C-alpha positions as CSV (number, residue, x, y, z in Angstrom):
1,X,6.4,12.6,20.6
2,X,3.7,10.4,18.9
3,X,4.6,8.9,15.5
4,X,3.1,9.8,12.1
5,X,2.3,6.9,9.8
6,X,2.1,6.8,6.0
7,X,0.6,4.4,3.4
8,X,-0.2,4.6,-0.3
9,X,-1.6,2.5,-3.2
10,X,-3.5,-0.1,-1.2
11,X,-6.1,-0.3,-4.0
12,X,-8.9,-1.8,-1.9
13,X,-11.5,-3.3,-4.2
14,X,-9.1,-4.3,-7.0
15,X,-8.2,-7.9,-6.2
16,X,-9.9,-11.2,-5.2
17,X,-11.9,-11.5,-2.1
18,X,-9.1,-13.5,-0.4
19,X,-6.5,-10.9,-1.2
20,X,-8.9,-8.0,-0.1
21,X,-9.5,-9.8,3.2
22,X,-5.8,-10.0,3.8
23,X,-5.3,-6.3,3.0
24,X,-8.1,-5.3,5.5
25,X,-6.5,-7.5,8.2
26,X,-3.2,-5.7,7.6
27,X,-4.9,-2.3,7.7
28,X,-6.5,-3.4,11.0
29,X,-3.0,-4.2,12.4
30,X,-1.8,-0.8,11.1
31,X,-4.7,1.0,12.7
32,X,-4.1,-0.7,16.0
33,X,-0.4,0.5,15.8
34,X,-1.5,4.0,15.0
35,X,-3.9,4.2,17.9
36,X,-1.2,2.9,20.4
37,X,1.8,4.8,19.1
38,X,0.8,7.7,16.9
39,X,-1.3,10.7,16.4
40,X,-1.7,10.9,12.6
41,X,-2.1,8.7,9.6
42,X,-1.4,10.1,6.1
43,X,-3.0,8.0,3.3
44,X,-1.2,9.2,0.2
45,X,-3.7,8.2,-2.6
46,X,-5.2,5.2,-4.3
47,X,-6.2,3.6,-1.0
48,X,-9.4,2.7,-2.8
49,X,-9.3,1.4,-6.3
50,X,-12.5,3.4,-7.0
51,X,-14.9,5.4,-5.0
52,X,-18.5,6.5,-5.7
53,X,-20.3,8.7,-3.3
54,X,-24.1,8.9,-3.0
55,X,-26.5,11.0,-1.0
56,X,-28.1,8.1,0.9
57,X,-26.0,5.0,0.0
58,X,-22.5,3.8,1.1
59,X,-20.8,1.2,-1.2
60,X,-20.7,-2.0,0.8
61,X,-17.2,-3.0,-0.5
62,X,-15.5,-0.7,1.9
63,X,-17.5,-0.8,5.0
64,X,-14.7,-2.5,7.1
65,X,-12.2,0.2,6.0
66,X,-14.6,3.0,6.7
67,X,-15.3,1.7,10.2
68,X,-11.6,1.6,10.9
69,X,-11.2,5.2,9.8
70,X,-14.1,6.3,12.0
71,X,-12.5,4.5,14.9
72,X,-9.2,6.2,14.4
73,X,-10.7,9.6,14.4
74,X,-12.7,8.8,17.6
75,X,-9.3,8.0,19.2
76,X,-8.2,11.5,18.3
77,X,-5.9,10.4,15.4
78,X,-5.6,13.0,12.6
79,X,-6.3,11.1,9.4
80,X,-5.3,12.7,6.1
81,X,-6.5,11.3,2.8
82,X,-5.0,12.4,-0.5
83,X,-7.0,11.7,-3.6
84,X,-5.1,9.6,-6.2
85,X,-5.9,8.7,-9.8
86,X,-8.2,5.9,-8.7
87,X,-10.0,7.3,-5.6
88,X,-10.1,10.6,-7.6
89,X,-13.1,12.3,-6.0
90,X,-13.6,11.9,-2.3
91,X,-16.6,14.2,-1.8
92,X,-18.1,15.2,1.5
93,X,-18.5,11.8,3.1
94,X,-15.0,11.5,4.4
95,X,-14.9,15.0,5.9
96,X,-18.4,15.3,7.3
97,X,-19.2,11.8,8.3
98,X,-15.9,10.4,9.3
99,X,-13.8,13.5,10.2
100,X,-11.1,12.6,7.7
101,X,-9.3,15.6,6.1
102,X,-9.2,15.2,2.3
103,X,-6.6,16.8,0.0
104,X,-6.0,17.1,-3.7
105,X,-2.6,17.6,-5.3
106,X,0.6,18.4,-3.3
107,X,0.4,19.8,0.2
108,X,3.1,21.1,2.5
109,X,3.2,20.1,6.2
110,X,5.6,20.7,9.1
111,X,5.7,17.5,11.2
112,X,8.0,17.3,14.2
113,X,10.0,20.3,13.0
114,X,10.6,18.8,9.6
115,X,9.1,20.1,6.4
116,X,7.2,17.6,4.1
117,X,5.8,17.9,0.7
118,X,3.2,15.1,0.3
119,X,1.5,14.1,-2.9
120,X,0.1,11.0,-4.5
121,X,2.2,11.8,-7.5
122,X,-0.4,11.9,-10.3
123,X,-0.9,15.1,-12.3
124,X,2.5,16.5,-11.7
125,X,3.6,16.2,-15.3
126,X,2.2,19.3,-16.9
127,X,2.8,17.8,-20.4
128,X,0.6,14.8,-19.8
129,X,-2.5,16.3,-21.6
130,X,-4.4,13.1,-21.7
131,X,-4.3,12.5,-18.0
132,X,-5.1,16.2,-17.2
133,X,-8.3,15.8,-19.4
134,X,-9.2,12.6,-17.7
135,X,-9.0,14.3,-14.3
136,X,-11.1,17.2,-15.4
137,X,-13.7,14.6,-16.6
138,X,-13.9,12.5,-13.4
139,X,-13.6,15.4,-11.0
140,X,-16.1,17.7,-12.7
141,X,-18.9,18.4,-10.2
142,X,-21.6,18.3,-12.9
143,X,-20.4,14.8,-14.0
144,X,-20.2,13.6,-10.4
145,X,-23.7,14.9,-9.7
146,X,-25.0,13.0,-12.7
147,X,-23.3,9.8,-11.6
148,X,-24.5,10.1,-8.0
149,X,-28.2,10.3,-9.2
150,X,-27.9,7.1,-11.2
151,X,-29.0,3.7,-9.9
152,X,-26.1,2.8,-7.5
153,X,-25.0,-0.5,-9.2
154,X,-24.8,1.3,-12.6
155,X,-22.9,4.2,-11.2
156,X,-20.4,2.0,-9.4
157,X,-19.9,0.0,-12.7
158,X,-19.1,3.3,-14.5
159,X,-16.6,4.2,-11.8
160,X,-15.0,0.8,-12.1
161,X,-14.6,1.5,-15.8
162,X,-13.0,4.9,-15.1
163,X,-10.6,3.1,-12.7
164,X,-9.6,0.6,-15.4
165,X,-9.0,3.5,-17.8
166,X,-6.7,5.2,-15.2
167,X,-4.8,1.9,-14.7
168,X,-4.4,1.4,-18.5
169,X,-3.1,5.0,-18.7
170,X,-0.5,4.3,-16.0
171,X,0.9,1.1,-17.6
172,X,3.5,2.9,-19.7
173,X,6.2,2.0,-17.2
174,X,6.1,2.1,-13.4
175,X,9.9,2.7,-13.5
176,X,9.4,5.7,-15.9
177,X,6.8,7.1,-13.4
178,X,9.3,6.6,-10.6
179,X,12.0,8.3,-12.6
180,X,9.7,11.2,-13.2
181,X,8.8,11.5,-9.6
182,X,12.4,11.5,-8.5
183,X,13.3,14.2,-11.0
184,X,10.3,16.2,-9.9
185,X,11.6,16.0,-6.3
186,X,15.1,17.0,-7.5
187,X,13.7,20.1,-9.3
188,X,11.6,21.0,-6.3
189,X,14.6,20.8,-4.0
190,X,16.3,23.5,-6.1
191,X,13.3,25.8,-5.6
192,X,12.0,24.9,-2.1
193,X,13.6,24.1,1.2
194,X,12.2,20.8,2.5
195,X,13.3,17.6,4.3
196,X,11.0,14.9,2.8
197,X,9.1,14.5,-0.5
198,X,6.7,11.7,0.1
199,X,4.6,10.1,-2.7
200,X,3.2,6.9,-4.1
201,X,1.6,6.3,-7.5
202,X,4.3,4.4,-9.3
203,X,4.1,1.3,-7.0
204,X,7.9,1.2,-6.8
205,X,9.0,1.7,-3.2
206,X,12.1,3.8,-3.1
207,X,14.1,6.1,-0.9
208,X,16.9,8.5,-2.1
209,X,18.9,11.4,-0.8
210,X,18.6,14.3,-3.3
211,X,21.5,16.1,-4.8
212,X,21.3,18.9,-2.2
213,X,22.4,16.2,0.3
214,X,19.7,17.2,2.9
215,X,16.3,16.4,1.3
216,X,14.9,12.9,0.7
217,X,12.6,11.4,-1.9
218,X,10.4,8.6,-0.5
219,X,8.0,6.5,-2.5
220,X,5.8,4.4,-0.2
221,X,5.2,1.5,-2.7
222,X,2.0,-0.6,-3.0
223,X,0.0,-3.3,-1.2
224,X,-1.1,-5.2,-4.4
225,X,2.0,-7.4,-4.6
226,X,1.6,-9.4,-1.4
227,X,3.7,-7.0,0.7
228,X,2.3,-4.3,3.0
229,X,4.8,-1.4,3.3
230,X,4.3,1.7,5.4
231,X,6.3,4.7,6.5
232,X,6.8,6.0,10.0
233,X,8.1,9.4,11.1
234,X,9.4,9.2,14.7
235,X,11.6,11.6,16.6
236,X,12.7,13.5,13.5
237,X,13.5,10.4,11.4
238,X,11.5,8.8,8.6
239,X,11.7,5.0,8.1
240,X,10.2,2.6,5.7
241,X,8.8,-0.6,7.2
242,X,6.6,-3.5,6.3
243,X,3.7,-5.2,8.1
244,X,4.2,-8.9,8.7
245,X,2.5,-11.1,6.0
246,X,1.7,-13.8,8.6
């Protein structure tokens, strides 16, 4: 059975040109692995540090990444993209032009006979009023329409500003975010039957067996710290791995 691959929190467009070039090279290596060994790639949010979609313009920052996605789809790879709190509105381009399936919030999948709940991890805390208002602002179709009709450089600058606001909001504590996500998975395991809860968002890679002793919490970690983690589901088993930094 072909493998399923998972990544999260790459934040393309965040760092220096040298660091971004390294991330793209690692994504090229991962894409090559997916083509040879897999049939699906799940990108679990914040793959881009920001995204602005226009009717006739494609932001140049991500052209290499977009070409790699197109190539994966042409090789019959099922590519899933979950919107995170940075690439918060993915629009029509990924679905219509690239053939990438886009998702918002938490989704349930059965992969290889195992039940998965997959989510970036943002927005799960119903008490976080500030973040919920922020999401309503940046995903509002009227606001998106206004931005997309601005001069592209200005619109991208505004989206970069939104991205910085989202990052500032998330700086309370990465470990607090991780604790919340783990507790959310624990609560969910008492209400739903599943094998894997897969997320990102907190940038803290982790894997824990939940208290029901059959479900697992998996956080995929981030690519912004000089490491390049990914997940693989193969023959009924999920494993966390890392792309070589060489």
